N, C-alpha and C positions, 0 to 999 in steps of 0.2 A: 679394674679400669673401665670407664665408660668409653668403649671404642667408638660409639656413634658420635658423642660430643667431641672426642679427640679428633676424629676425622674432619668434622666441620670447622673446628678451631684451627687446624693446622694446614688445611688445603683449600684451594679455590677451584671452582668449576669441576665439581665432583661427578664422576661417572658411576652410576649404579647399574650394574648389569644383571638382568633377569635370565635365568635358564631353568628348565624343568628337570627336576631330579629324575634320573633313570633314562634320560634322552641324550643322544640318540641310542646309546646302549645302557644297560642296567648299571654297569660299574663305571660310568663316565662322571659321576657326580663329583668326587674329590679331584680327579685329574683336571676337570674343567675349572673347578674353583681355583686350583693352584695356577693354572695357565692364565686365567683371567686376571688375577691379582698380579701375577708376574709381568703381564703385559701393560698394566697400568690401571686396571679397574680399582676404584676406591671403595666401593661397597658391593657386596654380593647379595642378591635376592634369589633364593632357591625356591622354585615353585614345587608345591606338593601336588602331584597330579590328581585330578578329580574328574569324575565322569560328566559333571554338569557345571563347568566353570563360567558363570554368568557374565563376568566382566571381561572375559578373554575372547579375542577374535579367533578366526579359523586357524592361524598359524600355531598359536599356543594351545588351542583345543586339540589340534592334530598331534602336537608333541605330547600332550597328556594321554591321548589314546595310545600312542606308541609306548610311552613309559609304563602305563598300566599293563599293557600286553607283555612288556618285558619282565613284569613281576614287581614293579615298584609299589610300595605301600609304606605306611608310617613305620612299622617295625623294621623293615629293610633300610629305610632312610636313616633312622636313628642308629642302626648298626653301622652304616657307612660313615656317619658323621662322628663316630668315635675318633676318627683320625683327622677331624676338621682343623683343630688348632695346631697340629703338627704341620699341616699343609699350608694353612694361612694364619699365622700367629696373631696378626694385628688388625686385619681388615674386618670391619663390621659385617656381620652376616645376619640376614633376615630370612625367615620362612614366610612364604606367601601362599595362601590357599583359602579354603572355604570352611565354614563352621561345622558342617555336617561330619566330615571325617574326624575333626578334632573332638567333637562331642562323643562320637562313637568310641574313640580311643580313650576318652576321659580327659577333661580339660586340665585337671590338676596333674595327672600323670604325664600328659603331653607337655605341659610347662616344665615339669621337673626334668624330663628327659631332654628337652630342648636346652634348658639351662646347663645341664650336666655336660653336654657336648660342646658348649661354647657359643650357642646362638644368642644374639643380642636383642632381637626384636621380632615382632610378628605383624603381618599385614593380612587381615581377614576382612575383605570388603563387605561381606554380608553379615558381619557382627553388628546387631543393633546397638546404637550408642547407649540407650538407657540400660540395656542388659549388661553392656561392658561396665558402665559406671556402678551399677548396683550389685553385680554378681562377679564379674571376671577381673576387674581392675585389682582387687586385693590379691588374687591368685597370681596375676602377672607380676605385680610388685614384689610379692613374696619370693619369686624366683628371679627377680632382676631383669625381667623381659619388658622391653619398651613397645608400646602399641603405636603403629603408624596409621594415620587416618587419611582418607581420600577427600579432596575438595574438588568440586566440579564448577563450571561456570554458573550452574543453577543453585549452588549452595548459598543459603541466606547468610547475611553478615552475622546474625545472631548465632547460627550454628557454627560458622567458622570460628567465632570467638570461643565457643564451647569446646570445639575440637582442639584449638590452640591451648586452652587451659588444661585439657586432659592429656595432651601428648607430652612425652618426655624424650622425643626423638627428633623427627622432622615431619613436615606435612607434605603429602603427595598431591601435587596439583595435576589433576587430569586436564590435558590441554584443550579438550573439546568434547563434544558429544560422541557417543559410540563406544566401541570396545577397543581393546588393545590391538595394535597393529594397523589401525585405521590410517587413512591418508591425512596429510596435513590439512587443517581446515581452510576452506576457500575464503571464509569471512575473516581475513587477517585483521582488519580494524577492530572487530568484535573481540578477537582473541587478545589483541594488544590492550584493549580496554580492560579486559578481565585480569590480565597479568598486572597492569598498573593499579587496578583497584585493590588487588590483594597486597601488592607492595605498599600501597598507601595506608593499609590497616596497621602497619608496624607491629606485626605479630611477633610473639615471643620466640617461636620456633623457626629454624631455617626451613627452606622449601626446596623440593626437587620436582621438576616437571616431567611427566610421563604421558604415554599414549601417542603413537604416531611419529615418534622420533626415530629416524632410521639411519642417519649418516652424520658425518662431521658437521655439515652445514646446519642441520637441524639441531645438533648438540650445541654448537656455538650460539645459535639464536636463542635456545632455551636458557643458556647460561647468562644471557643479558638480562633475564628477568627473574632469576632464582640462583641458588647456590650450586645448582647442577641439574643433571637430567638422568632419567631412567630409560634404558633401552632394553627391550625384551624380544619382541617379535622379529626384528631384523637380525638379532643374534641367533635366534632359533633357526631362522631361514638359512643363515650362513653355516649351520651345522648339519644341514640336510644332505644326505648322500655323500659324505666326505669320508676319506680313509682314516684321517687323523683328526678327531673332533677337538682335542685340546690345541693342536697347532692352528686349526681354523679359527678357534675362539681367540687365540692370541693375535692372529693377523687382524681380525675384526676390531679388537680393542685398539691396537696400534693405529689402525686407520682412523679411528675416532679421536684419539688423544694426540696424534702427531701435531707438531707445532705448525 
């Protein structure tokens, strides 16, 4: 079953929650996944911690540092994810990270193990598009993994069309300049024009908006311009220094999705 397509076909105002594997504690990955979906998260984006996460702001960078110190790495993550589909049978699950660790692991083996545990797609922001199309797309497709690509306000119309043609999942609209966890852009008219411009292109794939969305108000605003939104840094912040991370995650999601 294509869980990503099913989610977009059957639901509106989707919430994609990002959390870093191995944070706040090494063995929180599956309990957090189960808690987030149980509270109403529609898509899970599990971050693979990396020492130099270029697209991530200080909150997610900090969580990666903690997770790496806790002992998280790709072999540990794949071992933990053996129980993924028992914990969350139906929710789409994406792995988000950077190309260097994936290449060190071996792209083919990485995709094989990701598919074997039930991962649906990958977000690799630093994967060059030409390399994806020429080298990696056949490997992704062989293992049934969907690539998710990022679009920014500076992305040309030509490139957006190309990303839309190559994607089999959804398009990740970066809400503005900067890294994850940034503040809401002050130039609201420019952001509005950006969202309207993308909507006017009548792209084939659905869209989720991310970067800088931290609360219900921001989530609701994003859903006016796309099929849903991605929240990461605010969730990570909510997990800091808590006694029960899954309970804190569930409270956070309920606060976003409440009517």
